C-alpha positions in Angstrom: 53.9 4.6 -76.5 52.2 7.5 -74.7 49.6 7.7 -77.5 48.7 4.0 -77.0 48.3 4.6 -73.3 45.9 7.4 -74.0 43.7 5.3 -76.3 43.7 2.4 -73.8 42.6 4.8 -71.0 39.7 6.2 -73.0 38.5 2.7 -73.9 38.6 1.7 -70.2 36.5 4.8 -69.3 33.9 4.0 -71.9 33.6 0.4 -70.8 33.4 1.4 -67.2 30.6 4.0 -67.8 28.5 1.5 -69.8 29.1 -1.2 -67.2 27.9 1.1 -64.4 24.9 2.0 -66.5 23.9 -1.7 -66.6 24.6 -2.6 -62.9 22.9 0.5 -61.6 19.9 0.1 -63.8 20.1 3.3 -65.8 19.1 1.7 -69.0 15.7 0.5 -67.8 13.1 -0.8 -70.2 10.2 1.1 -68.6 7.6 -1.2 -70.3 9.0 -4.4 -68.8 8.0 -4.2 -65.2 5.5 -7.1 -65.3 4.8 -10.3 -67.2 1.8 -11.8 -69.0 -1.0 -13.4 -67.0 -0.2 -16.9 -68.3 3.0 -18.7 -68.7 4.7 -20.5 -71.6 3.1 -23.8 -72.6 5.4 -26.6 -73.6 4.6 -29.8 -75.6 1.9 -28.3 -77.7 0.5 -30.3 -80.6 -0.5 -28.8 -83.9 -3.9 -29.7 -85.5 -5.1 -27.5 -88.4 -5.8 -24.0 -87.0 -5.4 -25.1 -83.4 -2.6 -25.9 -81.0 -3.4 -27.9 -77.9 -1.9 -29.9 -75.0 -3.0 -33.3 -74.0 -3.8 -33.5 -70.3 -6.6 -36.0 -69.7 -8.2 -34.5 -72.8 -7.3 -31.7 -75.2 -6.8 -28.1 -73.9 -6.9 -25.6 -76.8 -3.8 -23.4 -76.4 -4.1 -21.3 -79.6 -6.4 -20.7 -82.5 -4.8 -19.2 -85.6 -7.8 -19.0 -87.9 -9.9 -16.0 -88.9 -13.5 -17.3 -88.8 -16.1 -14.6 -88.1 -18.2 -17.2 -86.3 -16.0 -19.9 -84.7 -17.4 -23.2 -83.7 -14.9 -24.9 -81.4 -14.4 -28.6 -82.0 -15.4 -31.4 -79.7 -12.4 -33.4 -80.7 -8.8 -32.8 -81.9 -6.9 -35.8 -83.2 -9.5 -38.0 -81.6 -9.0 -36.5 -78.2 -12.0 -34.9 -76.4 -11.7 -31.1 -76.1 -12.2 -30.3 -72.5 -10.5 -26.9 -71.9 -9.6 -23.5 -73.3 -6.2 -22.2 -72.2 -5.0 -18.6 -71.4 -4.9 -16.1 -74.3 -6.2 -18.8 -76.6 -7.8 -16.3 -79.0 -5.3 -13.5 -78.8 -4.5 -13.8 -82.6 -8.1 -13.5 -83.6 -8.6 -10.3 -85.6 -12.0 -11.1 -87.2 -13.8 -13.4 -84.8 -17.1 -11.9 -83.6 -18.7 -14.9 -82.1 -17.4 -18.1 -80.4 -19.6 -21.1 -79.9 -18.5 -23.4 -77.0 -19.4 -27.1 -77.2 -20.8 -29.1 -74.3 -17.5 -31.0 -73.9 -15.8 -28.0 -72.3 -15.1 -28.3 -68.6 -12.5 -25.7 -67.9 -12.0 -22.1 -69.3 -9.0 -20.2 -68.0 -9.7 -16.7 -66.6 -7.9 -14.9 -69.4 -8.9 -17.3 -72.3 -10.5 -14.5 -74.2 -8.1 -11.7 -73.5 -7.0 -9.5 -76.4 -9.8 -10.8 -78.6 -11.1 -7.2 -79.1 -13.5 -8.0 -82.0 -15.4 -10.7 -80.0 -19.0 -9.5 -79.4 -20.7 -12.8 -78.4 -20.0 -16.0 -76.6 -22.5 -18.8 -76.9 -22.5 -22.1 -75.0 -24.4 -25.0 -76.5 -27.0 -26.8 -74.4 -25.9 -29.7 -72.4 -22.7 -28.2 -71.0 -22.4 -29.1 -67.3 -20.2 -26.2 -66.4 -21.0 -23.1 -68.5 -23.9 -21.3 -70.0 -24.5 -18.1 -71.9 -27.0 -15.3 -71.9 -27.0 -12.1 -74.0 -23.7 -13.1 -75.5 -22.0 -13.3 -72.1 -20.4 -16.3 -70.4 -21.9 -17.5 -67.1 -21.6 -20.6 -64.9 -24.2 -23.2 -65.7 -26.5 -22.1 -62.9 -26.0 -18.4 -63.8 -24.6 -17.7 -60.3 -21.3 -16.5 -61.7 -20.8 -13.9 -64.5 -17.5 -15.3 -65.9 -16.7 -13.1 -68.9 -18.1 -10.3 -71.0 -16.6 -10.4 -74.5 -14.3 -7.4 -75.2 -16.3 -6.3 -78.3 -19.6 -6.0 -76.4 -21.2 -2.7 -77.0 -23.6 -0.4 -75.1 -25.6 -1.3 -72.0 -25.1 -4.5 -70.1 -27.7 -5.9 -67.7 -26.5 -8.7 -65.4 -29.0 -11.5 -64.7 -31.1 -11.4 -61.5 -29.8 -14.8 -60.5 -26.1 -13.7 -60.4 -24.3 -13.7 -57.1 -20.8 -12.9 -58.3 -19.0 -10.9 -61.0 -15.7 -12.8 -61.5 -12.3 -11.2 -61.4 -11.6 -9.1 -64.5 -15.0 -10.1 -66.0 -15.2 -6.8 -68.0 -11.5 -6.6 -68.7 -10.9 -4.5 -71.8 -14.6 -4.1 -72.6 -13.9 -0.7 -74.1 -17.3 -0.2 -75.7 -19.5 -0.9 -72.7 -21.2 2.3 -71.6 -23.4 1.2 -68.7 -23.8 -1.7 -66.3 -26.9 -2.7 -64.2 -26.2 -4.7 -61.1 -29.0 -7.0 -59.8 -30.2 -7.3 -56.2 -29.0 -10.9 -56.2 -25.4 -9.7 -56.1 -24.4 -10.0 -52.5 -21.4 -9.0 -50.4 -18.6 -11.4 -49.9 -19.0 -14.3 -47.5 -15.5 -13.8 -46.2 -13.9 -16.2 -48.8 -14.5 -13.8 -51.8 -17.1 -16.1 -53.3 -19.7 -13.4 -53.8 -20.0 -9.8 -54.9 -17.7 -8.0 -57.3 -14.4 -9.6 -58.1 -11.0 -8.0 -58.3 -10.6 -5.6 -61.2 -14.0 -6.7 -62.5 -14.5 -3.4 -64.5 -10.8 -2.8 -65.4 -10.4 -1.4 -68.9 -14.0 -0.2 -69.4 -12.8 3.1 -70.8 -16.3 4.1 -72.2 -18.2 3.2 -69.0 -20.4 6.2 -68.0 -23.0 4.7 -65.7 -23.4 2.0 -63.1 -26.8 1.3 -61.6 -28.0 -1.0 -58.9 -31.4 -2.6 -58.3 -33.2 -0.6 -55.7 -33.9 -3.8 -53.7 -30.2 -4.5 -53.2 -29.0 -4.7 -49.6 -25.3 -5.1 -50.5 -24.5 -2.4 -53.1 -25.5 1.1 -53.8 -24.6 3.9 -56.3 -23.9 7.3 -54.7 -22.9 10.3 -56.9 -22.4 7.9 -59.8 -19.9 5.7 -57.8 -20.4 2.0 -56.8 -20.1 1.2 -53.1 -20.4 -2.0 -51.1 -22.6 -1.6 -48.0 -21.6 -2.8 -44.5 -23.4 -5.9 -43.3 -26.7 -5.2 -45.1 -26.9 -1.7 -43.6 -27.0 1.6 -45.5 -23.5 2.4 -44.5 -21.1 2.8 -47.4 -18.0 0.8 -46.5 -16.0 0.0 -49.6 -15.6 2.2 -52.7 -15.8 -0.4 -55.5 -15.7 1.5 -58.8 -15.8 5.0 -60.3 -16.7 4.9 -64.0 -13.7 5.6 -66.2 -15.4 8.5 -68.0 -15.8 10.5 -64.8 -14.2 14.0 -65.0 -15.4 16.0 -62.0 -14.0 15.4 -58.5 -15.5 12.6 -56.3 -16.7 13.1 -52.7 -16.0 10.0 -50.7 -18.3 9.5 -47.7 -16.6 9.5 -44.2 -17.9 6.0 -43.5 -15.7 4.4 -46.2 -12.8 2.3 -44.8 -11.5 0.8 -48.0 -10.9 1.9 -51.6 -10.9 -1.3 -53.6 -8.4 -2.6 -56.1 -8.8 -0.8 -59.4 -11.5 1.5 -58.0 -10.4 4.6 -60.0 -8.0 2.9 -62.3 -8.3 4.3 -65.8 -10.1 7.5 -64.8 -7.7 9.5 -66.9 -9.7 12.8 -66.9 -10.8 12.8 -63.3 -9.7 16.0 -61.5 -9.0 16.6 -57.9 -8.9 17.2 -55.2 -10.0 13.9 -53.7 -10.3 14.0 -49.9 -9.6 10.6 -48.4 -11.9 9.9 -45.4 -10.3 10.1 -41.9 -11.2 6.5 -41.1 -9.7 4.9 -44.3 -7.8 1.7 -43.6 -6.9 0.3 -47.0 -6.1 1.7 -50.5 -6.1 -1.2 -52.9 -3.8 -2.3 -55.7 -4.0 0.2 -58.7 -6.7 2.1 -56.9 -5.8 5.4 -58.6 -3.6 4.0 -61.3 -3.5 6.1 -64.5 -5.5 9.0 -63.0 -3.4 11.3 -65.1 -5.5 14.5 -64.5 -5.8 14.0 -60.7 -4.3 17.2 -59.4 -4.1 18.9 -56.0 -3.0 17.0 -52.9 -3.5 13.5 -51.6 -3.5 13.2 -47.8 -3.3 9.6 -46.6 -4.7 9.6 -43.0 -2.9 8.0 -40.1 -5.6 5.3 -39.9 -4.5 3.9 -43.3 -2.3 0.8 -42.8 -2.3 -0.8 -46.2 -1.3 0.5 -49.6 -1.5 -1.6 -52.7 1.1 -1.8 -55.4 0.7 0.7 -58.2 -1.9 2.5 -56.1 -1.1 6.0 -57.5 0.9 4.9 -60.5 1.1 7.5 -63.3 -0.8 10.2 -61.3 1.3 12.7 -63.2 -0.7 15.8 -62.2 -0.6 15.1 -58.5 1.2 18.1 -56.8 1.3 17.2 -53.1 1.6 13.9 -51.2 1.2 13.5 -47.5 1.7 9.9 -46.2 0.2 9.1 -42.8 1.9 7.5 -39.9 0.0 4.3 -40.2 2.0 3.2 -43.3 5.0 0.8 -42.7 5.5 -0.5 -46.3 5.4 1.5 -49.5 4.9 -1.2 -52.2 6.2 -1.7 -55.7 5.4 1.1 -58.2 3.1 2.8 -55.7 3.9 6.4 -56.7 5.9 5.8 -59.8 5.6 8.5 -62.5 4.1 11.1 -60.2 6.1 13.6 -62.1 4.5 16.8 -60.7 5.4 16.1 -57.0 7.8 18.7 -55.7 8.4 17.7 -52.1 8.5 14.2 -50.6 8.7 13.3 -47.0 8.7 9.7 -45.8 7.2 9.4 -42.3 8.9 7.7 -39.4 6.4 4.8 -39.5 7.9 3.6 -42.8 10.4 0.7 -42.6 10.4 -0.6 -46.2 10.4 1.1 -49.6 9.9 -1.4 -52.4 11.1 -1.6 -56.0 10.3 1.5 -58.1 8.1 2.9 -55.3 8.8 6.5 -56.4 10.4 5.7 -59.8 10.5 8.6 -62.3 9.2 11.3 -59.9 11.2 13.7 -62.0 9.8 16.9 -60.4 10.8 16.1 -56.8 13.2 18.8 -55.5 13.3 17.8 -51.8 13.4 14.4 -50.3 13.4 13.6 -46.5 13.6 10.0 -45.2 12.0 9.1 -41.8 14.1 7.7 -38.9 13.1 4.0 -39.3 13.7 3.2 -43.0 15.5 -0.1 -43.0 15.1 -1.3 -46.6 15.2 0.5 -49.9 14.9 -1.7 -52.9 16.1 -1.2 -56.5 15.1 1.9 -58.4 12.9 3.2 -55.6 14.1 6.8 -56.2 15.5 6.5 -59.7 15.2 9.3 -62.1 14.9 12.1 -59.5 16.3 14.6 -62.0 15.2 17.7 -60.2 16.4 16.8 -56.7 18.4 19.7 -55.2 21.1 19.1 -52.8 21.7 15.8 -51.0 19.4 13.3 -49.3 18.0 14.8 -46.1 18.7 12.5 -43.2 17.0 13.6 -40.0 18.9 13.0 -36.7 18.8 9.3 -35.9 18.0 8.2 -39.4 20.0 5.5 -41.2 23.6 6.6 -40.8 26.2 4.6 -42.6 26.0 1.0 -43.6 24.7 -0.5 -46.8 21.2 0.9 -46.7 22.4 4.5 -46.4 25.0 4.0 -49.1 22.5 2.3 -51.4 20.1 5.2 -50.9 22.7 7.7 -52.0 23.7 5.6 -54.9 20.1 5.3 -56.1 19.5 9.0 -55.9 22.9 9.7 -57.4 22.4 7.6 -60.5 19.0 9.0 -61.1 20.3 12.6 -61.2 23.5 11.7 -63.1 22.0 9.7 -66.0 22.3 12.5 -68.5 25.8 13.3 -67.3 26.8 9.7 -67.9 25.5 9.8 -71.4 27.3 13.1 -72.1 30.5 11.7 -70.7 30.2 8.6 -72.9 29.7 10.7 -76.0 32.6 12.9 -75.1 34.9 10.0 -74.5 33.9 8.3 -77.7 34.7 11.6 -79.5 38.1 11.6 -77.8 38.7 8.0 -78.8 37.9 8.9 -82.4 40.3 11.9 -82.4 43.0 9.8 -80.8 42.6 7.0 -83.4 42.9 9.6 -86.2 45.9 11.0 -84.4 47.4 7.5 -84.2 46.8 6.9 -87.9 48.6 10.1 -88.8 51.4 9.2 -86.4 51.9 5.8 -88.0 51.9 7.3 -91.5 54.6 9.8 -90.5 56.7 6.9 -89.1 56.4 5.0 -92.3 57.5 8.1 -94.3 60.6 8.6 -92.0 61.5 4.9 -92.5 61.3 5.3 -96.3 63.5 8.4 -96.2 66.1 6.7 -94.1 66.3 3.7 -96.5 
């Protein structure tokens, strides 16, 4: 009887530890923090190498063929082809050129994503909505540069009539080495309709040079970095893009008030230090994401009031972080995987720390929370393996209540992950030993019974 109790107790411990691992998020799939740009499409219809949906005309959802030069159809099952859906050509491994008919009215932003072999997009004459030049997709009036194919190589010159580079226009153009921006490209009109779109140059890992027409009154290149000018003056106001191949540190002029979304994203070999200007107001989404070699210190000034999600994600060489008193909200994944940080102090201005804000900052040894932290979301401080001692709570900081308890739990589970795993293995070994012991015990009972008979 005592033996059965022991086995039951061990089993309960194993289940309990695994359950805690799940509810506290220990077993995290680190790759599954986001989702694809487009959602699932229901009610698709198959037609040869194509899948489409019928919505006042056929929208091509997927192409499964392998033509090197692909001429898109004008009809599918007698229905006029009017649109190209998200990730339509993601399965293409051999297609180098796509020819778009004049029936197409709508092309989703990410229609050509993951089509890495595509070198040229051609739009046939007569299309009322789109045009092409030099293998790139434009609006019919050439005011908008919509998409540069991912397989485009070498130098790219944008047409002199272009006002706007669309969001993610150069996404994953890994072979583009230089981009020339015309004088026609103007600063935003307040609605985001002109200029350089969000993440326009994201994923251009071979980009070495950006140049701007000398007549431009909206943009300028300084020390190899693209800036937007303030109200047609010569004042550099917004840092737009640093080429991905940049290695030496960047001097940011003191007039800069904003570092745009994706500005340094992908500059894996860029070294520090980077001195942020004293008048900086905004650091955009993924601004320094994946700057793996950026070392030294980042000092966010008190004037900065806005931080974008993933702003310093995977800055794994960053050694020191000083957050200014203008920051109230530390967004999702903002400093995740900054594994070289040793000391972390959250200022009194901060009230909210979002999901995974400091996730996997495994080198942090000291953590101090400010007096006004009111919300700490899941996994904000998870995997703080090097943290020494307990959470430092200054006088007046959150004392008691669910927030404080949750903070301690978050830190605790991050430090105790390996201990949990060791305990589980140890208990499983004990279970195995007890089961063997039980088997021997049952055999001995059987022998005794036989003798007594």
